[in-house]
N, C-alpha and C positions, 0 to 999 in steps of 0.2 A: 461317387454318390454322396450326397449329404446325409448325415445320420443325426438322429435325435441325440442330444447330449444327456447322459445319465449321470446324475450327481449322487455320489455315495456319502452317506453320513457316517463319519468315523467316531467311534466312542472313545473319547480321550478323558482320562481321569482328571478331575478338577483339582487344582491346587488351592488348598484352603489358606486364606490369609486373614489376619485380624484387622480388617478395615471395613468401613461401611460404604465404600464407593460402589455405586450401582454399575453393573456391567454395561459396556458400550455396545451398541448395535453397529453392524457394518454399514449402515445407511442412516440417513437423517429421517427418522420416523415423524418427527414434528414438522418437517418440511414437506412431507408427502402431500400431494394435491389430491383431494377427494373430489371426483367429478362423475359424470355419467355420459351415456351415449344417447343420441337421438336418431331414430330411424326416419328416413325421408322417402316417401313414395308418391308417385303420381296419383291423382284422383281420377279414377276411370269414368267418373260422371261428367268429365269435361274434356277439352281438346287434349289429344295425346301426342300430336306432332306440331312442330312450329310451322308457320306459314312463310314460305320463302318470299321475300320482297314485301312483307307486310307485318305489322304488329297486331293484326286482328286476331281474335280468338279469346277463349276463356281458359286460363291456365291456373290450376290449383295443385298444391301438394299437401299431403297428410303428414303430420309430425306425431311420432309416438316414442315411448321410452320402453326398453325391455323390462319385463316384470321383475327381473333380479337386480335392478339398479338401486332399490331401496328408496328412502325418502330424500329427495334432492331439493325440496322447497326451501330448506333453511339456508342454503348458500347460492341458490339461483337468483340472478338479477333479471336476465332476459336471454332469449335465444334469437340469434340473427340468422336469416336465411341468406346464405352466400351463393351467388351465381358464379360458376367457373365457365367462362365462355371460350370455346375453341373454334377459331375460324377455319374455314375449309383449307386455308394455306398452312395451318398448324400453329399459328400464333395463339397464345393463351393470355387471357386477362381475367379479371374478376371484379365484382361489384356487389354491394349489399342490396338484395332484392326486397327485403322486408326486415324490420327490426322491432324491438319492443314486444316480442312474443313471450307471453308468460303462461298461456293456457296450453297445456300439453296433457293428453292428446288433443289435437285440434287440426283444423284445415286452414291453410293460408292461401290467399289469392295473390297471383303475381301480376303486377301492372307492367305488361310487356313494353308499352311505349316508354314509360319512365325508366325501365331497366335498360332498354336499348340506348336511351339518351345518356345514362351513366356510363355505359360501355363505349360510347362514342361511335355508334353505328346507327344507320337509319332503320334497319330491319335485318333479321337473319337472312342469310343467303343459302342456296342449296349446298349441303355439305356441312353447314355450321352445326354446332352442338352446344347446348346449355345444360350444365349439370348443377343441381342444387343440393348443397350440404348445409349442415347446421353448425354455426359458431355458438359456443356456450360461454356466456358472460357471467362470471361470479360476482357476488356483491362486493368483494374486495377489489374488483377491477380486473382480475385475472381472466384472460380470454383463452379458451381451449378451441383452436381452430378446427373447422371441419376439413379445411384444405389450406395449404400454403405452397408457394412456388418451390420451396426447398424439400418439403416432405411429401407433397402430393396430398391425396385424400387420407383422412384419418379413419380408423376402424375398418380397414379394408377386408380383414378376414376374421370377423367376429363370430366364430362358430360356437363360442360359449355364451352368446347373447340369446335369450329366449323371449320371444314376443308372446303376449298373453293370448293372442288369437291363433297361435301356432304358425304364423307366417314367418318368412325369413327376414332377418334384419337387413336393412338397406342403408348403406352409408351415403347414398346420393340418389336423386331422381333425375333421370336423363331425358331431355327433350331434344329432338333433332329436326332439322329442316332437310328431310331425307328425300332422295330420289325414289320414285315408285318401286315397290318390291317386284323384282322379276322372278315370279314363281317358277318359271321353267328351269331355272338353275337349281332348284331344290326339289325336283321331281324324283331324284334317286335313280338307281339302276346304272350308275357309271362310277368312274374313279376320278378323283381330283387331287390336287397338290396339297399336301400337309407339310408344314415346316415346323420343326420342333427345336427347342433351344435347351442347352444344358451346359453348365460350367465345365463338364468333363468331356464335352465334344468340342473339338477345336473350331469347326465350322458349323454353320447352320445346316442341319440335316433335313433334306426334303425327300418325301416318299409319296407314292401314290396310295391313296386310301379309298376304300369302297364306300359308297353312299347308298343307303337303303331307306326309303320313306316308310315310316311306321303307319300301320293301318288304324291304330287306336292310340289315343292320348291318355296317359294315366290321370286319374282324377286329381291326384295331389299336385300335378303340374299346373293345373288350371287355377289362375289367381282370381281373386274376387273381382267381379265386374266383367269377366270374360267367360266364354264358353269353350268347349273342346274344339269347336269348328274354327276358332280364332287362331289355332296353333298348327304349325307344321312340325312334325316329329321326325328326326333323322337319326339313324343308327350309323355310326362311323366305324368301320372295321379297319384296324391298323396294327402294325407291329411296333410296340412301345420302344422308342429310341433305337430301333433296329437291333434289338437284343434277342430276337426270336420269341417274343411274348405276343401271342395272338390275343388282341384285345378288341372290345367293342364299347363305344361311348355314345350315349344318347343325349342329344341336344334338342332344344325346342325353340322355334322361332315364332314370335307373336306377330301375326299378319296385320294387326291393327296399329301397334306402336313400334314394330320392328325390334323390340327388345328380344334378348336371347337368354335362356335359362337352362340350367342342368343341375338336377339334384345330386347330392352325394351318392355315388354308386360304385359298385364293384365292376371294374372294366376287364379284369382277368381273374379267374378263380384261383390260379396257381402261378405265382411269380417263381421263376426257375431258381431253386435253391442252389444249383451248381455255381451261380454267379457269386453269391456271398454265403457259401455253405457254412462258414464259421459262425454265422448267426443262428441258423436253424433250417428247418425245412421250408419249402416254398409255400407261402400262404397267399391270400388274396391281395390283389393290387387295386387300390381305390383312388378315384379322383374326388377331391373335396374342395369346398370353398370356391366354386366356379364364379368367375367374373368375366363377362364378355360382351362384345357388341358387334353388330353386323353393319358394315359399310355398304349400303344398297347401291352406291355408285360403282364400286369396284367389285362387289359381291365377295368381299373378303371378311371372314369371321375371325376376329382377334380375341383371344381369351387367355386367362391365366387360371391355373388350378394348383391346389396342393396335392402332390402325388405321394401317396403313403402306401408302404408295404407292411402288411400285418404278418408278423413272424409266427410260424407254427412249429412247435417242437424245438429241441435243442436247449441250450443254456439260456436263450433269450425268448423262450416261448411266452407269448402274451404281450411282448413289446412291439413297437412299430418303428420303422425307419422312413424318413421322408427324403424326397428328391427336391430340396429347396422349399421355400415357403410359398412361392407363387411362380411356377414355371410358365413362361409365355409360349403360346402356340399360335399359328395362323393356318386357316384353311381357305384356299382360293377356289371357290365353287365355279368360277369361270375358266379355270386352268384345267381342262379335261385331259387326263393322262392316257 
């Protein structure tokens, strides 16, 4: 299990010397880049899915900045809207969809025909995906990418970012040319295949998990522009990594744009203290910073979460331990067990 690092400050007596030399910091404070993050979301007032075989449609994204980012106007030159295009065969390319953006918050229209021309395609095909993130360009020419081939997407787990309207921060807005949603696979009342990954398990561990359809959708799950009827709520019952921890995890599928969400939640009330009794008693196990997508062609939900165990009792009471920063899982709703 991966644990949170605890840094201890040691009180060391200072050695007084008769010199005026300023103390040196262990890092270059003057060279630290001050920047900010931009949340990118789809406008629910326009098209939510790409049109396979066509560039028709009206596509807009909303740009916003978390309220705790401070004043960024003194060093912002512009924001560029970057499209990361993933073809159905897995090939990835990128292109600037819009640039010269200086008004934030604001809404940006995507010229789909011009964008496809930049990407070298005639139009999206079934299974293709376009994800839009923000490049931040500083007045001195420094570019903070929203995505790059080497690092992937920036700001993927920004749990410390607070949006003024209470919504979640979104590092990208995703449009897909998806196959129709086959709702029969998400009716619940069965068991399907769940594959979990962990550095401490040599092979991918697959287990059967129970699927129960929720009768009510919590109000805080429903995003602006949608209603509760637009969502399918599923409760997934599982044994966390096969460790004898009976857990339940709620996920929500949006029937209009096929996006998937899951709020931070307690999946097990008591993580068994006998596994790591040295830390303390067994406290709640939570899934946080969910990021996932549903492939409507294969009916596979792929997602990552931050898995955190909150310790109760013992020497580490009040601390938490994490199982990695973003553990990937897959649920194959078509693989009935």
